C-alpha positions in Angstrom: 6.1 -10.0 -92.4 6.1 -6.6 -90.7 2.3 -6.2 -91.1 1.8 -9.7 -89.7 3.9 -8.7 -86.6 1.8 -5.5 -86.1 -1.4 -7.6 -86.3 -0.1 -10.1 -83.7 1.8 -8.1 -81.1 3.9 -9.9 -78.5 1.8 -11.2 -75.6 3.9 -9.0 -73.2 2.3 -5.9 -74.7 -1.2 -7.2 -74.3 -3.2 -5.0 -71.9 -4.4 -8.0 -70.0 -0.8 -9.1 -69.4 0.2 -5.7 -68.2 -2.8 -5.6 -65.9 -1.8 -9.0 -64.5 1.8 -7.9 -63.9 0.6 -4.7 -62.2 -1.8 -6.6 -60.0 1.0 -9.0 -59.0 3.4 -6.3 -58.2 0.8 -4.5 -56.2 -0.2 -7.6 -54.3 3.5 -8.1 -53.2 4.6 -4.5 -52.6 1.6 -3.1 -50.7 1.5 -5.9 -48.0 5.3 -5.5 -47.7 5.0 -1.8 -47.2 2.1 -2.1 -44.8 4.1 -4.7 -42.8 7.2 -2.4 -42.6 5.1 0.5 -41.5 3.2 -1.6 -38.9 6.5 -3.0 -37.6 7.9 0.5 -37.3 4.8 1.7 -35.5 4.9 -1.2 -33.1 8.6 -0.6 -32.4 7.9 3.1 -31.7 5.0 2.2 -29.4 7.2 -0.3 -27.5 9.9 2.3 -27.0 7.4 5.0 -25.8 5.7 2.4 -23.5 9.1 1.6 -21.9 10.0 5.3 -21.5 6.7 5.9 -19.7 7.3 2.8 -17.6 10.8 4.0 -16.5 9.3 7.4 -15.4 6.4 5.6 -13.7 8.7 3.3 -11.7 11.0 6.1 -10.8 8.0 8.1 -9.5 6.8 5.1 -7.4 10.3 4.7 -5.9 10.3 8.4 -4.9 6.8 8.1 -3.4 7.9 5.1 -1.2 11.1 6.8 0.0 9.1 9.9 0.8 6.7 7.8 2.9 9.6 6.5 4.9 11.0 10.0 5.4 7.6 11.4 6.4 7.1 8.6 8.9 10.4 9.4 10.6 9.5 13.1 10.6 6.1 12.5 12.1 7.7 10.4 14.8 10.0 13.3 15.8 7.0 15.7 15.9 4.9 13.2 18.0 7.6 12.5 20.6 9.1 16.0 20.9 6.8 17.0 23.8 8.2 14.1 25.8 11.6 15.9 26.0 10.0 18.7 28.0 7.8 16.6 30.2 8.6 15.5 33.7 5.9 12.8 33.8 7.2 9.4 34.9 5.1 7.8 32.1 7.2 9.5 29.4 9.7 6.7 29.0 7.0 4.1 28.5 5.0 6.3 26.1 8.2 7.0 24.1 8.9 3.2 23.9 5.4 2.6 22.7 5.9 5.2 19.9 9.2 3.6 19.1 7.5 0.2 18.7 4.9 1.7 16.3 7.6 3.5 14.3 9.6 0.3 13.9 6.6 -1.6 12.6 5.7 1.2 10.2 9.2 1.7 8.8 9.8 -2.0 8.4 6.6 -2.3 6.4 7.3 0.7 4.3 10.9 -0.3 3.6 9.8 -3.8 2.6 7.5 -2.3 0.0 10.4 -0.2 -1.3 13.0 -2.9 -1.2 10.8 -5.4 -3.1 11.5 -3.9 -6.5 13.5 -0.6 -6.3 16.9 -2.2 -6.8 15.8 -4.5 -9.6 13.0 -2.9 -11.6 15.3 -1.1 -14.1 17.5 -4.2 -14.5 14.4 -6.1 -15.6 13.5 -3.3 -18.0 17.0 -3.4 -19.4 16.8 -7.1 -20.0 13.5 -6.8 -21.7 14.8 -4.0 -24.0 17.7 -6.1 -24.9 15.9 -9.4 -25.5 13.0 -7.8 -27.5 15.4 -5.5 -29.4 13.5 -2.4 -28.2 17.0 -0.8 -27.8 20.1 -1.3 -29.8 23.1 -2.8 -28.0 24.9 0.5 -27.5 21.9 2.1 -25.8 21.4 -1.0 -23.6 24.9 -0.5 -22.4 24.2 3.2 -21.7 21.0 2.3 -19.9 22.9 -0.1 -17.7 25.4 2.6 -16.8 22.6 4.9 -15.8 21.0 2.1 -13.7 24.4 1.8 -11.8 24.3 5.6 -11.1 20.6 5.3 -10.0 21.3 2.5 -7.6 24.3 4.3 -6.1 21.9 7.2 -5.5 19.4 4.8 -3.8 22.2 3.5 -1.5 23.1 7.1 -0.5 19.4 7.8 0.1 18.8 4.8 2.3 21.9 5.6 4.2 20.6 9.1 4.8 17.3 7.7 6.1 19.0 5.1 8.4 20.7 7.9 10.4 17.5 9.2 12.1 15.9 5.8 11.9 18.6 4.1 14.0 18.8 7.1 16.4 15.0 7.1 17.0 14.6 3.3 17.5 17.7 2.5 19.6 17.2 1.8 23.3 18.0 4.7 25.6 18.4 5.5 29.3 16.0 8.4 28.9 17.6 11.0 31.2 19.7 13.3 29.0 19.5 10.8 26.2 17.2 12.5 23.8 17.6 11.7 20.1 20.0 14.1 18.4 18.9 14.4 14.8 18.7 17.4 12.5 15.6 16.4 10.5 15.6 19.6 8.4 19.1 18.8 7.2 18.2 15.2 6.7 15.1 16.2 4.6 17.3 18.6 2.5 19.7 15.9 1.7 16.9 13.5 0.8 15.4 16.1 -1.5 18.8 16.7 -3.1 19.2 13.0 -3.8 15.7 12.8 -5.1 16.3 15.5 -7.6 19.5 13.9 -8.8 17.7 10.5 -9.0 14.8 12.0 -11.0 17.3 13.5 -13.5 18.9 10.0 -14.0 15.4 8.5 -14.6 14.7 11.1 -17.3 18.0 10.3 -19.0 17.1 6.6 -19.0 13.7 7.4 -20.5 15.2 9.5 -23.3 17.2 6.5 -24.5 13.9 5.1 -25.7 13.2 8.1 -28.0 
């Protein structure tokens, strides 16, 4: 009986059966492992892409605000000679410069205002819906967005001071714009540096 058993081993010990089992396990495990690795790589890529987008949008906002600041500074430089001139044409020339400044600033501010206040809210919604960030990081992201927008409000308020002073109607005699543009630029730069720091904190959430 024992010899018969040795001559006819159980089919589970047959090399072909073992080969079949090995092939079946491999066909299941390898695709599963590849799928997990691919999903992880795609998730990492999505996070890195969003981090880059945060920094890119923050840089674009800084550029647009700087264009507004520079336009106001250029206006001051252009009209400064009028304050020393006795020419009767100065009031008209000044008003012409004002008109051009108004058009330029309104165009630049429209470009800024189109997306600056909303772009990071959109990124936060995408990160939440697509599960790019876990819920706790989405909440942290939203808090940083609140800080960022508070900074934007302070920055636009700082720019409005010289903007309103330069474009308001004036009597001309003894009514020259009283604006310290060096102090205004220093405040804008301070706010820009703080805003950039917040943007980097937002980007790090995607690491």
